[in-house]
C-alpha positions as CSV (number, residue, x, y, z in Angstrom):
1,M,0.0,0.0,0.0
2,F,2.7,2.5,1.0
3,I,5.5,0.9,-1.0
4,T,5.3,1.3,-4.8
5,S,6.1,-1.6,-7.0
6,A,9.4,0.0,-8.1
7,F,10.8,-0.1,-4.5
8,A,9.5,-3.6,-3.9
9,Q,11.4,-5.1,-6.8
10,T,14.8,-6.8,-6.2
11,A,18.0,-5.2,-7.5
12,P,19.3,-6.4,-10.8
13,A,22.2,-8.8,-10.9
14,A,25.6,-7.1,-11.0
15,A,27.5,-7.0,-14.3
16,P,30.6,-9.2,-14.4
17,A,33.8,-7.3,-13.4
18,G,36.3,-6.3,-16.0
19,G,38.7,-9.1,-14.9
20,I,42.2,-8.9,-13.4
21,G,42.9,-5.5,-15.1
22,A,40.1,-3.8,-13.2
23,T,41.2,-5.4,-9.9
24,L,44.7,-4.1,-10.4
25,L,43.4,-0.7,-11.3
26,N,41.3,-0.6,-8.1
27,L,44.4,-1.5,-6.1
28,M,46.7,1.0,-7.7
29,P,45.8,3.9,-5.3
30,L,46.5,1.7,-2.3
31,V,49.9,0.7,-3.7
32,L,50.7,4.3,-4.7
33,M,49.9,5.5,-1.1
34,F,52.2,2.8,0.3
35,V,55.1,3.8,-2.0
36,V,54.6,7.5,-1.1
37,L,54.5,6.6,2.6
38,Y,57.7,4.6,2.3
39,F,59.7,7.4,0.5
40,L,58.4,10.2,2.7
41,M,58.3,8.7,6.1
42,I,59.8,5.2,6.5
43,R,63.0,5.6,4.4
44,P,64.2,8.9,6.1
45,Q,63.6,7.4,9.5
46,L,65.6,4.3,8.7
47,K,68.4,6.5,7.4
48,K,68.3,8.6,10.6
49,Q,68.5,5.5,12.8
50,K,71.4,4.2,10.8
51,E,73.3,7.4,11.2
52,H,72.6,7.5,15.0
53,R,73.8,3.9,15.4
54,A,77.0,4.8,13.5
55,M,77.5,7.8,15.8
56,I,76.9,5.7,18.9
57,D,79.4,3.0,17.8
58,A,82.1,5.7,17.1
59,L,82.0,7.2,20.6
60,A,85.4,7.6,22.3
61,A,86.6,8.8,25.6
62,G,87.1,12.6,25.5
63,D,84.2,13.2,23.1
64,E,82.0,16.1,24.1
65,V,78.3,15.1,23.8
66,I,74.7,16.2,24.4
67,T,72.4,13.8,26.1
68,A,68.7,13.2,25.4
69,G,68.0,15.3,28.5
70,G,69.9,18.2,27.1
71,V,72.9,17.8,29.4
72,L,76.3,18.6,28.0
73,G,79.4,16.7,29.2
74,K,82.6,14.9,28.3
75,I,82.8,11.1,28.0
76,T,85.3,9.7,30.5
77,K,84.7,5.9,30.3
78,I,82.9,3.7,27.7
79,G,81.3,0.3,28.3
80,D,79.3,-1.9,26.1
81,T,75.9,-0.4,27.0
82,Y,76.8,2.5,29.3
83,V,79.1,5.5,29.2
84,S,80.3,7.7,32.0
85,V,79.9,11.4,31.3
86,E,81.6,14.1,33.3
87,L,79.3,17.1,33.7
88,S,81.7,19.2,35.7
89,S,84.8,18.5,37.8
90,N,84.1,15.6,40.1
91,V,80.6,15.1,38.8
92,Q,80.1,12.1,36.7
93,V,76.9,10.3,35.6
94,Q,76.4,7.0,33.9
95,L,74.1,6.9,30.9
96,Q,73.0,4.4,28.3
97,R,74.9,4.8,25.0
98,S,71.6,5.4,23.2
99,A,70.9,8.5,25.5
100,I,73.6,10.4,23.6
101,I,72.0,12.3,20.8
102,Q,74.9,14.4,19.4
103,V,78.6,14.6,19.5
104,L,79.9,18.2,19.7
105,P,83.1,19.5,18.1
106,K,86.2,19.4,20.3
107,G,86.6,22.4,22.5
108,T,82.9,23.3,22.7
109,L,82.8,22.8,26.4
110,K,85.1,25.0,28.5
């Protein structure tokens, strides 16, 4: 009574898809987004991690460094996982090697 015959009919059967070409064409935006994400975000981050790892491996006693907390000091002892950093005379702290974020040029700290 309230539903017309046009609404009461069933939907027509879907036409067959265009095959594998249409499927690949539908997946192309997703693949393109992943490629852009890789080159804009993932690859630079991996490069930055690699450079940080090389800097951490090259640490030596006497290097002047900045820690993740922003503290500046000079490395006095180096272990496998920890370094001892002298903040001022007779003040030393032990830090994880990964807590060092930058090596300063020699003579920066006076």
